[in-house]
C-alpha positions in Angstrom: -28.7 -2.5 8.4 -25.0 -2.2 7.8 -23.5 -2.8 4.4 -20.9 -5.5 3.9 -18.2 -2.9 3.3 -19.0 -1.1 6.6 -18.9 -4.5 8.5 -15.7 -5.3 6.7 -14.0 -2.0 7.7 -15.2 -2.4 11.3 -13.6 -5.9 11.4 -10.4 -4.7 9.8 -10.2 -1.8 12.1 -10.7 -4.1 15.1 -7.8 -6.3 13.8 -5.6 -3.3 13.2 -6.2 -2.1 16.8 -4.7 -5.3 18.3 -1.4 -4.6 19.9 0.6 -7.2 18.0 -1.4 -7.1 14.8 0.1 -9.3 12.1 -2.0 -9.7 8.9 -0.4 -13.1 8.2 -2.0 -14.6 11.4 -5.6 -13.9 10.5 -8.2 -15.8 8.6 -9.8 -13.4 6.1 -12.5 -13.6 3.4 -11.2 -13.0 -0.1 -13.2 -9.8 -0.3 -11.7 -8.5 2.9 -8.2 -9.1 1.6 -9.1 -7.5 -1.7 -10.4 -4.4 0.1 -7.1 -4.2 2.0 -5.3 -4.1 -1.3 -7.9 -1.7 -2.7 -8.9 -3.9 -5.6 -12.0 -6.0 -6.4 -12.2 -9.7 -5.8 -11.8 -10.5 -9.5 -8.5 -8.6 -9.5 -7.3 -10.3 -6.3 -8.1 -13.8 -7.8 -6.2 -12.9 -11.0 -3.2 -11.9 -8.9 -3.5 -15.2 -6.9 -3.4 -17.1 -10.2 0.2 -16.1 -10.5 1.1 -18.5 -7.6 -1.9 -20.7 -7.6 0.1 -23.9 -7.2 1.5 -22.8 -3.9 -1.9 -21.8 -2.7 -3.4 -25.2 -3.8 -0.7 -27.0 -1.8 -2.0 -25.1 1.2 -5.5 -26.4 0.5 -6.9 -23.5 -1.6 -9.5 -24.1 -4.3 -11.2 -21.4 -6.4 -14.6 -21.7 -4.6 -13.2 -21.0 -1.2 -14.4 -17.8 0.4 -12.3 -17.8 3.5 -8.5 -17.8 3.4 -6.5 -19.5 6.2 -3.7 -17.7 7.9 -1.2 -19.8 5.9 -2.9 -18.8 2.6 -2.9 -15.1 3.7 0.8 -15.4 4.6 1.5 -16.8 1.1 -0.4 -14.0 -0.6 1.2 -11.3 1.4 4.7 -12.8 0.8 4.0 -12.7 -3.0 2.1 -9.4 -3.2 3.7 -7.5 -0.3 1.9 -5.8 2.6 -1.3 -4.1 1.5 
């Protein structure tokens, strides 16, 4: 059985192989985005707290596991490309 990390990397690799890959157009789990930034989820959430109001306007709440493309776009705009 594959570990979560292996599955995550396979999914991320598949996304990266797309011809017109654009991170801001994908729905990602918080842990997947954290892995792209090479941090744990707790650190990612701490960073997100810096612009939480903007994320909440996009429908974010702290118990969400999946981030919409608009939320991912907002995070990447604030933190830069991973």
